[in-house]
C-alpha positions as CSV (number, residue, x, y, z in Angstrom):
1,M,17.5,-11.7,18.1
2,A,20.3,-9.3,18.5
3,L,20.2,-6.4,16.1
4,S,23.1,-5.0,14.1
5,P,23.8,-1.2,14.3
6,Y,22.2,-0.8,10.8
7,E,19.1,-2.7,11.8
8,K,18.8,-0.7,15.0
9,R,19.0,2.6,13.0
10,S,16.4,1.3,10.6
11,L,14.1,0.1,13.4
12,F,14.4,3.4,15.3
13,R,13.7,5.4,12.2
14,F,10.6,3.3,11.5
15,M,9.5,3.6,15.1
16,A,10.0,7.3,15.2
17,I,7.8,7.8,12.1
18,Y,5.3,5.2,13.3
19,L,5.0,6.5,16.8
20,G,4.7,10.1,15.6
21,A,1.8,9.1,13.4
22,V,0.2,6.9,16.1
23,L,0.5,9.8,18.6
24,I,-1.2,12.2,16.3
25,V,-4.0,9.7,15.6
26,V,-4.5,8.8,19.3
27,L,-4.5,12.4,20.4
28,A,-7.0,13.3,17.7
29,F,-9.4,10.5,18.5
30,S,-9.0,11.1,22.3
31,I,-9.9,14.8,21.9
32,L,-12.8,14.0,19.7
33,F,-14.1,11.3,22.0
34,Y,-13.7,13.6,25.0
35,K,-15.7,16.3,23.4
36,I,-18.4,13.9,22.3
37,D,-18.6,12.2,25.6
38,S,-18.6,15.4,27.7
39,E,-21.4,16.8,25.6
40,S,-23.3,13.6,26.0
41,I,-22.9,13.9,29.8
42,K,-24.2,17.5,29.7
43,E,-27.2,16.5,27.7
44,R,-28.1,13.6,30.0
45,I,-27.8,15.8,33.1
46,F,-29.9,18.6,31.6
47,Y,-32.5,16.0,30.5
48,N,-32.7,14.7,34.1
49,L,-33.0,18.3,35.4
50,R,-35.8,19.0,33.0
51,M,-37.7,15.9,34.1
52,I,-37.3,16.9,37.8
53,A,-38.5,20.5,37.1
54,M,-41.5,19.1,35.3
55,Q,-42.3,16.9,38.3
56,I,-42.1,19.9,40.7
57,S,-44.3,22.0,38.3
58,A,-46.9,19.2,38.0
59,S,-47.0,18.9,41.8
60,A,-47.5,22.7,42.2
61,V,-50.3,22.8,39.6
62,D,-52.0,19.7,41.1
63,A,-51.8,21.1,44.6
64,Q,-53.5,24.3,43.7
65,M,-56.1,22.7,41.5
66,R,-57.1,20.1,44.1
67,G,-56.4,22.2,47.1
68,K,-53.9,19.8,48.4
69,E,-50.7,20.4,50.4
70,F,-47.7,21.1,48.1
71,K,-44.8,18.7,48.6
72,I,-41.5,18.4,46.8
73,P,-40.7,14.8,45.9
74,S,-38.2,13.5,48.5
75,S,-35.9,12.2,45.7
76,I,-35.1,15.7,44.6
77,G,-33.1,16.6,47.7
78,C,-32.3,20.3,48.3
79,D,-30.8,21.2,44.9
80,Y,-33.8,23.2,43.8
81,L,-35.2,26.8,44.2
82,L,-38.7,28.1,43.7
83,L,-39.1,31.8,42.8
84,D,-42.0,34.2,42.2
85,K,-42.3,36.5,39.2
86,D,-40.0,39.1,40.9
87,G,-37.3,36.6,41.7
88,R,-38.0,36.3,45.4
89,V,-37.3,32.9,47.0
90,I,-40.4,30.9,47.9
91,Q,-38.7,27.7,48.8
92,G,-35.4,25.9,48.2
93,C,-31.8,25.7,49.3
94,I,-29.8,27.1,46.5
95,H,-28.0,30.2,47.8
96,E,-26.1,31.2,44.7
97,K,-27.5,33.9,42.5
98,V,-29.5,32.4,39.7
99,D,-29.8,33.8,36.2
100,T,-33.5,33.4,35.3
101,S,-33.0,34.9,31.8
102,R,-31.6,31.7,30.6
103,E,-33.2,28.2,30.4
104,E,-30.0,26.3,31.1
105,Y,-26.4,27.1,31.9
106,V,-23.2,25.8,33.6
107,Q,-21.6,27.8,36.5
108,N,-18.9,26.7,38.9
109,G,-19.1,23.2,37.7
110,C,-22.8,22.9,38.3
111,A,-25.6,22.5,35.7
112,Y,-28.6,24.8,36.2
113,Y,-32.0,24.4,34.6
114,I,-34.8,27.1,34.9
115,D,-38.4,25.9,34.2
116,R,-41.3,28.4,33.7
117,S,-44.2,25.9,33.3
118,A,-45.7,26.5,36.7
119,R,-47.1,29.8,35.4
120,G,-47.8,31.3,38.8
121,H,-49.5,28.4,40.4
122,L,-49.0,28.7,44.2
123,G,-47.1,31.9,43.3
124,I,-44.3,29.9,41.6
125,D,-43.0,31.4,38.3
126,Y,-39.5,30.0,38.2
127,I,-38.4,26.5,39.2
128,V,-34.6,26.2,39.4
129,V,-33.0,22.8,39.6
130,R,-29.3,22.1,39.9
131,D,-26.8,19.2,39.5
132,C,-23.3,19.7,40.8
133,S,-22.0,16.3,39.6
134,L,-21.3,17.7,36.2
135,K,-17.7,18.7,36.9
136,S,-16.8,15.5,38.6
137,R,-18.4,13.4,35.8
138,I,-16.6,15.3,33.1
139,E,-13.3,15.0,35.0
140,E,-13.9,11.3,35.3
141,C,-14.6,11.1,31.6
142,G,-11.3,13.0,30.9
143,Q,-9.4,10.5,33.2
144,N,-11.0,7.6,31.4
145,V,-10.0,9.0,28.0
146,I,-6.4,9.6,29.2
147,F,-6.1,6.1,30.6
148,A,-7.6,4.7,27.4
149,A,-5.3,6.8,25.2
150,I,-2.2,5.7,27.2
151,G,-3.3,2.1,27.0
152,A,-4.0,2.3,23.3
153,F,-0.7,4.1,22.7
154,G,1.2,1.5,24.7
155,F,-0.5,-1.3,22.8
156,L,0.3,0.3,19.5
157,V,3.9,0.8,20.5
158,L,4.2,-2.9,21.2
159,V,2.5,-3.6,17.8
160,G,4.8,-1.2,16.1
161,W,7.9,-2.8,17.7
162,Y,6.7,-6.3,16.7
163,L,5.9,-5.2,13.2
164,G,9.3,-3.4,12.9
165,R,11.1,-6.5,14.0
166,L,8.9,-8.6,11.6
167,F,9.7,-6.3,8.7
168,L,13.4,-6.4,9.5
169,R,13.4,-10.2,9.4
170,P,13.5,-10.5,5.5
171,M,16.2,-7.9,5.4
172,R,18.2,-9.7,8.1
173,E,17.7,-13.0,6.2
174,K,19.0,-11.3,3.0
175,I,22.0,-9.9,4.8
176,E,22.8,-13.2,6.4
177,S,22.4,-14.9,2.9
178,M,24.8,-12.4,1.4
179,D,27.3,-12.8,4.3
180,R,27.0,-16.6,3.8
181,F,27.4,-16.1,0.0
182,I,30.5,-14.0,0.4
183,H,32.0,-16.5,2.9
184,D,31.1,-19.5,0.6
185,S,32.5,-17.6,-2.4
186,T,35.8,-17.1,-0.6
187,H,35.9,-20.7,0.5
188,E,34.9,-21.9,-3.0
189,L,37.7,-20.0,-4.6
190,N,40.2,-20.8,-1.9
191,T,40.8,-24.4,-2.9
192,P,41.4,-24.0,-6.6
193,V,43.5,-20.8,-6.0
194,T,45.6,-22.7,-3.4
195,T,46.0,-25.7,-5.7
196,L,46.9,-23.3,-8.6
197,L,49.6,-21.6,-6.6
198,L,51.1,-24.9,-5.3
199,A,51.2,-26.3,-8.9
200,L,52.8,-23.0,-10.2
201,G,55.4,-23.2,-7.4
202,K,56.3,-26.7,-8.4
203,I,56.6,-25.7,-12.1
204,E,58.9,-22.7,-11.1
205,K,61.2,-25.2,-9.3
206,N,61.3,-27.3,-12.5
207,E,59.4,-30.1,-10.7
208,C,56.6,-30.2,-13.3
209,K,54.7,-33.4,-13.5
210,P,51.6,-34.4,-15.4
211,S,49.7,-34.3,-12.1
212,H,50.6,-30.7,-11.6
213,L,49.3,-29.8,-15.1
214,R,46.1,-31.6,-14.3
215,A,45.8,-29.7,-11.0
216,L,46.3,-26.5,-12.9
217,Q,43.6,-27.5,-15.4
218,M,41.2,-28.5,-12.7
219,S,41.7,-25.3,-10.7
220,G,41.2,-23.2,-13.8
221,R,38.0,-25.0,-14.6
222,L,36.7,-24.6,-11.0
223,I,37.5,-20.9,-11.1
224,A,35.8,-20.6,-14.5
225,R,32.7,-22.3,-13.1
226,V,32.4,-19.8,-10.2
227,Y,33.0,-16.9,-12.6
228,E,30.3,-18.1,-15.0
229,D,27.7,-18.4,-12.2
230,L,28.5,-15.1,-10.7
231,T,28.4,-13.4,-14.1
232,F,25.0,-15.0,-14.8
233,L,23.7,-13.7,-11.5
234,L,25.0,-10.2,-12.1
235,M,23.6,-10.1,-15.6
236,R,20.4,-11.8,-14.6
237,E,17.9,-9.3,-16.1
238,K,19.8,-9.1,-19.3
239,Q,20.0,-12.8,-19.5
240,R,16.2,-12.9,-19.6
241,E,16.3,-11.2,-23.0
242,R,17.5,-14.4,-24.8
243,S,19.3,-12.2,-27.2
244,R,21.7,-14.9,-28.7
245,L,19.2,-17.6,-29.8
246,S,20.7,-20.2,-32.1
247,T,20.2,-23.8,-33.0
248,L,22.2,-26.2,-30.9
249,D,22.4,-29.9,-30.0
250,V,21.9,-30.5,-26.3
251,A,23.7,-33.8,-26.5
252,E,26.9,-32.0,-27.6
253,K,26.7,-29.5,-24.8
254,T,26.1,-32.3,-22.3
255,R,29.2,-34.2,-23.6
256,E,31.3,-31.1,-23.2
257,S,30.0,-30.5,-19.7
258,I,30.7,-34.1,-18.7
259,D,34.3,-33.7,-20.1
260,F,34.6,-30.4,-18.2
261,F,34.1,-32.2,-14.8
262,S,36.0,-35.4,-15.8
263,I,39.1,-34.4,-13.8
264,L,37.1,-33.6,-10.7
265,A,35.1,-36.8,-11.0
266,E,38.3,-38.8,-11.4
267,Q,39.7,-37.1,-8.3
268,K,36.7,-38.3,-6.3
269,R,36.8,-41.7,-8.0
270,L,33.3,-41.3,-9.4
271,S,31.8,-43.5,-12.1
272,V,30.2,-41.2,-14.7
273,T,28.2,-42.8,-17.5
274,S,26.0,-41.3,-20.2
275,S,23.4,-42.2,-22.8
276,L,22.7,-39.3,-25.0
277,E,20.3,-38.8,-27.9
278,S,20.6,-35.8,-30.2
279,C,18.2,-33.1,-29.2
280,I,18.1,-30.0,-31.5
281,I,16.7,-26.9,-29.8
282,E,16.8,-23.1,-30.3
283,A,18.3,-21.3,-27.3
284,D,21.3,-19.3,-26.2
285,P,24.2,-21.9,-26.2
286,H,25.8,-20.2,-23.2
287,H,22.6,-20.5,-21.1
288,I,22.3,-24.2,-21.9
289,E,25.9,-24.8,-21.1
290,I,25.6,-23.1,-17.8
291,M,22.5,-25.0,-16.9
292,I,23.9,-28.5,-17.7
293,K,27.2,-27.7,-16.0
294,N,25.3,-26.7,-12.8
295,L,23.3,-29.9,-12.9
296,I,26.4,-32.1,-13.3
297,D,28.4,-30.0,-10.8
298,N,25.7,-30.5,-8.3
299,A,25.8,-34.3,-8.9
300,V,29.6,-34.4,-8.6
301,K,29.6,-32.2,-5.5
302,Y,27.0,-34.2,-3.5
303,T,28.0,-37.7,-4.6
304,R,30.3,-39.5,-2.2
305,P,33.7,-40.9,-3.4
306,K,33.3,-44.1,-5.5
307,G,29.7,-43.1,-6.2
308,M,27.9,-43.2,-9.5
309,I,26.5,-40.5,-11.8
310,H,24.4,-41.3,-14.9
311,V,23.5,-38.6,-17.4
312,S,20.9,-39.5,-20.0
313,L,19.2,-37.5,-22.8
314,E,16.1,-39.3,-24.2
315,S,13.2,-37.7,-26.1
316,C,14.7,-34.3,-25.3
317,R,14.6,-35.0,-21.6
318,L,17.9,-34.5,-19.8
319,I,18.2,-36.7,-16.6
320,V,21.1,-36.3,-14.2
321,K,21.0,-39.1,-11.7
322,D,23.4,-39.6,-8.8
323,T,23.9,-41.8,-5.8
324,G,24.7,-38.9,-3.5
325,T,23.5,-37.7,-0.2
326,G,20.0,-36.9,-1.4
327,I,17.8,-34.0,-0.3
328,E,15.6,-33.8,2.8
329,K,11.9,-33.8,2.0
330,E,11.4,-30.4,3.7
331,K,14.1,-28.8,1.5
332,L,12.8,-30.2,-1.9
333,K,10.4,-27.3,-2.4
334,R,13.1,-24.7,-1.6
335,I,16.1,-26.3,-3.3
336,F,15.8,-24.0,-6.4
337,E,15.8,-20.9,-4.3
338,R,19.0,-18.7,-4.3
339,F,21.5,-19.5,-1.5
340,E,19.5,-22.7,-0.6
341,R,21.7,-25.9,-0.3
342,A,20.9,-29.5,0.3
343,N,23.5,-29.5,3.1
344,T,26.3,-27.3,4.3
345,T,29.0,-30.0,4.4
346,E,29.9,-30.1,0.7
347,G,30.5,-26.4,0.2
348,G,29.2,-24.5,-2.8
349,L,27.5,-21.1,-3.2
350,G,23.9,-22.2,-3.2
351,I,23.2,-20.5,-6.5
352,G,23.6,-23.3,-9.1
353,L,20.1,-24.7,-8.9
354,D,18.7,-21.2,-8.7
355,I,20.4,-20.5,-12.1
356,V,19.1,-23.8,-13.5
357,A,15.5,-22.8,-12.5
358,T,16.0,-19.3,-13.9
359,I,17.1,-20.6,-17.3
360,C,14.2,-23.1,-17.4
361,R,11.8,-20.2,-16.7
362,I,13.3,-18.2,-19.5
363,Y,12.7,-20.9,-22.1
364,G,9.7,-22.6,-20.6
365,F,11.6,-25.8,-19.9
366,T,10.0,-28.2,-17.5
367,L,12.2,-28.8,-14.4
368,D,11.6,-31.6,-11.9
369,V,13.5,-33.2,-9.1
370,R,13.2,-36.6,-7.3
371,S,15.2,-37.4,-4.3
372,K,15.4,-39.6,-1.3
373,E,17.7,-38.7,1.6
374,G,20.7,-40.9,1.7
375,R,19.9,-42.6,-1.7
376,G,20.7,-39.9,-4.2
377,S,18.8,-37.4,-6.5
378,E,17.5,-37.2,-10.0
379,F,17.1,-33.9,-11.8
380,I,15.0,-33.8,-15.0
381,V,14.8,-31.1,-17.6
382,D,12.3,-31.3,-20.5
383,F,13.4,-29.3,-23.6
384,S,10.2,-29.9,-25.6
385,S,9.3,-26.2,-25.6
386,A,12.4,-25.3,-27.6
387,L,12.4,-28.1,-30.1
388,T,13.2,-27.3,-33.7
389,R,13.1,-30.7,-35.4
390,P,12.9,-34.4,-34.4
391,E,15.6,-36.0,-32.5
392,K,18.2,-38.3,-34.1
393,G,19.3,-41.8,-33.0
394,P,21.0,-42.7,-29.7
395,E,24.6,-42.4,-28.9
396,S,26.1,-44.1,-25.8
397,S,29.3,-43.8,-23.9
């Protein structure tokens, strides 16, 4: 995916901090590993030299005790030196000066071990053995550590880049949602505002007709709906406080909401019927009004012209049923999320059902949806958690 300048800056800042931390950790572990491994190599080499010196010493003692010919094991090669007590060379091929005061040491990249266990047998007091592979083995260890560090750093760079892109994805989705929301808000307001201006232009020309007044009324109501929803979203946290609880009849609020959308329903030639029982609850009237309006608005919006909408309120269960486009099965679980829409062809902000779900959570109402694609939807809200007294008889229209 192409990154915006803001996303690039965020990603590069994250990568700078991440890579700095990774570099420090990789260097620290590399140095630590190099020290441990190089010391281990030294220990192994000196251990081998000790074993070789002991073999030579045992051969010298055995040769003198048994009167046999003294032979150096062929596997030793020429990296040894036999000295008497005065440091004179008896046998061997090491030409460098040897420090017999120390048991083991490293010089010019070679490991030296001095053994005194011969104790003068065959005149041998010092057995010096040497291994000059120490330097090359430590260098090889260093190269391996460097290659491993580069590989680990490269791998962690790729992991960091992937994680950075992964962490940016939710932010990108939010930004895209906001861009879509702003675009949809503009589109949603454009129609009523344009209608409003056209109707006002006719009135200014003294061409006022009842249809123009109805257009003004419809445009005003649509703008009011958008304003109500946006205000609720902006004041979302305060809305949770439920500070204006009062007793109200859901049936009355439902009738008002049906009447609110009557002009728009007539314009789409929709058949809107209702069967409402009184349901007295305790809640914020404004919240209940917004919730019902959003449910009916959703039905009006997604029902095709000449379609049917039925609103019923029985046993304090509000059911808004339509013969609209329906909702895809995959979208049913996400339909109450903000900016989620059943489809993008009917307009809307994608916030109505999110507001409905929020209000239901505030009061503990049960919210359910049933839908089949192409056959319509049915939204059900159960107000039982806010009941104050038994319902009254039915009222139909």
